[in-house]
N, C-alpha and C positions, 0 to 999 in steps of 0.2 A: 813743479812749472817753473821754467826759467822768468825770471823778471823784470834781470838787468837790463842795461839802456839799448844794448844789439840785439835784444829779445825782440821778436816777432810775436810771441804766446800775449795775448788780450791781459791787458792788466783786471787785475780780480783781487776783490776785496778783502781784507786778511780773514774774514768769517767765512770766506764762501770757499777757502781752498780743501777743507774736509769734505763738507757737500758734493763738491764735484767728483772725486778723488770717493768717496760714496757711492755715488751716481754714475760714475764708469762700472765699480765691482758689481753692482746688483743690477742693471741693465738685463731686462726679459721680454721687453719688445719692442717694434720697431717705433712706437710714438710712447714719449713722454708727455706726463699734465704735472709740471714743475709749478704747487702753489704756494703761497703762504703771506703773511701780513705786505701790506703793501710798503715798499721804501726800504727795504731789507738785499734788494740785487739777485732778481730773475732772472732779468735782461739780461745780466753782467754773466749771470752763469748759465742762460741758455746758451750766449752767447762763445761761453768758454767750452760747454760740453759738445758742441757744434764742432768747434776748431778742432777739439781734443777727438771727435770721428773723421775727420779731413784729412787729420794730419798723418805726414806721409814716411815718418818715422817705423820702424818696425817695432812693434811691442817687444817687449822685455821676458821671456818665456811665457809667449801668446796671454799676461797680463793686460787688460787693456791700462792705457797710462794716460797721462793729460800730455797736453798739446808741448811741443818739444820747440816751438819759439823759435826756429832755426831753419826748417824745409821752406822749400817755395808754395804751400798748401798754406803755412800757418802767417805767410808774408799776405798773402792773398786775402787772406781771412782779417788780416788787420788792417789791411788797406781798402777794404769792404769793395772788392772786385773779385770774389772768389766767382768762379761761374758752376758751381757746384751747390753753390748755398743761395738761399731765397728768404729775406727779409721782410716780413708783413708785417709792418706798423699803421694805424691810425694817422692820417696827414699831420693832427695834432701836435701830434709826439717826435715825429721824423726830425725836426730840426735842434731838441732841446736833447735828444739821445745821439745826433749827430750820423745818424743814416738816412741818407736822400737816396740812394742808391735805388734804382726802377722807375724814378719820379714820372719818367716819361712813358712807362710802357704801363702805368698801373689805370689806361680809362679816361686819360684827362687831367691829370689831377696838375699840371704845368701850367698849361695854358689857358685852354678853355673854361675849366675853373677858378681863375687865378683872381676873379671879383668874388668866389663863392669862401663861405668860412671853412677853413679847414677843419675837417669830419674827426668827430673822437670815437669813430665807430670805423673797424675793419671791413669794409664795402665789400658786395657780390664779387664786384669785376676782377679785384684784388685777388679773393679765393679763387675766381679762377682760372686763374695765370697758373696757379699751382699744376693742374692737371696737362696744361702745357710744358711748365718745366720737368713734370714727373715724365714726361713722354720722351722724351730727350735723352742718348746717353751720356753717361757720368764722363766728364770732359779731362778728367784727370784720377779716372779710375778708382777713387773710392768713396764710389756713390753719392749719394745726394742728399742735403739737410734742409728743412724747411723749419723755419723760426715765427712762432707767431706771437705777440706780445701788442697788449694782453689780450689774450684768447678769450676772455670773456667779454670783450669789445665785439665779438662778431653777435649779429643778430640772426633769429632763427633760419633767416633765407642765406646768410654767409655760413652757418654751421651746417646747413644741412649738401650746399653748395659743397664743400669739404667730404661728406661723408664716405662718401663711395672709394673714394681716391684714402683715405684714412683708412678706410677698413680693408682695402686689397692694393697696399702700394706695389706700384712696378717698378721690377728690377731690386735695387737696394739705395729705395728712397725710404729716411729717415723724418722723424717730427719731433721738435720740439715745443709743446704750447705751453709757456709762462703766463702768470697771472697772478689775482690774490682774492679771486673772489670764484669758491668751485661753483657754489649754490649757479651762480648766472652763468656757469657753464651749459651745456646743451647735455643731457642726461648720456643721450648716445653717443657725445664726442666725448664726457669723461670715462665710458665702457668701453672704449676701444685703446684709451691709454693705463701705461703703468703710473701710478701717482707717487711724487717723489714730496715730501715738503720740506718746505726749509720755514727754520724756526726765525722768532728775534734771536739776532746774536749775541755773546755774552757783552755786559753796558760795558765794564771795564774799554774792553776789546774797540765796540764802536765808539767810547768817548775818546779812547788814545789815537783813532783813524779822523774820528772829525779834529780833536786839537791840530794832527800834523795838514789838515786842511785849514787851517788857520781860523777854526772858529774857539773865538772864546767863551770860556765858561762850557763847555761842551759838554757837561751833563744838565746843566738845566737846561737846552733846547733837546737834549736824547731824551728826558723826561716828560718834557711837552711833544713831542712827537712819538709819544707811546713807544718807544723806545726803535723807532723805524730810522738809522742814520742818515739815508739816503733823504729823506722827507726833512731830517733836520737840517743837513747841510744845503738843499733848497731852501731851505727857510731864512738861513743866513745869510746865501749869494743877495738875495729877495730884499733885505737890512733889518731882519727881525734878529733883534739879537737879544741876550737873556734879561738885561735890563729892561726892555720894552715887553718882554713877555711878563717878567715878573711883576711888574705895574697895572697887569691889566684886571687883577679881579680890585682892586681898589676904586678903579677907575670906573669899573662897572657901578661899585656898591655909590660912588659919585655922580653916576649917571652921563659920565665923559665918553664921549666916539672917541674922540683921539683918532690914535692910527688905522682905527677899525674901519674907519668910513674909507681908506684906499684900499679897502680887502676885498679879495671876491665877494660874493655872498656866499658863496660854499665853504669858503674858509672862517667867515666870522660866523655861523652856525657851528662848524665845528669847534672854534672855541669856546660857545656859549656852552655846547654839550660838556665841554671838561670842566670849565667852570662849575657848571651845576653837575656833575660826576664828585668832582671834587669836594664842595659844600656837603652833598648829601654824604660821604664818605666820613668828613669831621663829624656830620651831626649825629652820625653813628658809632663815635669815638674811635674811626681811623685816621691814620695821616694821609696827607693828600695825595696824588700818584701825578698828576701833572706840572704843579703847582709849588713845586718843592722850593722852600724857604722864601715864602712871598708874603708882602703885609698891606694888607690885614688878613688875619685868618677870622672865618666869620664862623660861627654856629647859628645854622638857620632852622627854622622851624619844617621839617619834613614831608607838612603838607604843601607848605608852599611850594617848594621844590619840586615836587611831584606835577604839582601843576604848570611848572615851568618846562620842566620836561615834557610835560605830553603836546604844551604848543610848540615847542621848538621840532616834534617829532612827525607833525603836523605840517609845518615849515620847509622839513627835509625833504617830507616826501613831492615839493613841488619847488625845488633849490636851484631850478633849471629855468624857472618860467622867469619872464625877462622883468622881473620886480623894478621902481625905480629905488638905484643903490642907495642913496643917501636916505630919504624918507624911510624906508625899510631899516637900514641901520639903527636912524633913530627910534623908529620905533621898538627893536628887538634890545636896544641898549635900555630904555625903561619897561619894558619886562622885565632884565637881568634885575634891575635896581628893586623894583621891586618886591619882586623873589627874594633878593639877597635883604633885603631892608625891614622887611616882614615883623610883625610885630614882638615876632618868639624870636628875635634874632637876637646875639650878642656876640660882641667882637672880642676876639682875642689875639692870640700871637702866635707864630710857629717860628716853635725852636728851631 
């Protein structure tokens, strides 16, 4: 793929080049379900795949190729104005992903609903736009492409509205459904798509990329994010650095809320799960996964940690509930302190 400054090929994370070539070479269906852990680049890969399909450069020896980055079609995709490409995203993701095209056509998301909280779902009104899009002739003669991300954010009504067009697409219509939760996608949708799995990238490659983005001690945040580099980068941009992260276990053992009080509850619960997970690993004689190099290293009673994990699991099922933020975080921190300071705990140090 051409990637210099004059190229109109979409910029691609360094670990996505080979999966893109593999997807183009192995495509067997008109619809692809591109899935893998969150934060590894599904949306970028879906767009690159769409751009390659719409690219107007001739394939070499009839072999599918990545986008040339030079033709008019490639430039239109990069400008987010290609008439044969439809991208459906939840309202809540459009700004962060820099893709606001179609806001005036999505059933009133731009004016009448300006006071409404942006939806995290792909709504049925938006899915129905695909039918109209599919029925028109391709403007540039290379077929048409629909990208849905994250596809699991379609509810049952939205998914059923998509089903017929997905099963019998008119003309040269192709789909890329991308996301992180296969179980949340309707089985009838999954059964009509070729599944392509995107794994966690090589840690060295991902850490080098994070370093190039200005992330200090990228290995620490990469471990914190479970190897998901885009998640680690987002945290860094929000002010979470390695120093703050590595201080969290000791902070919880002292019963201090610290920076947790300013975070969304879903992130606080995620962090507590990771502390609990690492404490369980240390109790079993293994190394921590998420808090590499953290002080202090705790050695806690497994039964106390198991009870704490069960409490966190119950809360996670209701994380979207409108809890009172500061009071809930204070309660969670006290739970953490009790579990980590149980009588059977003994503190050590991480090597």
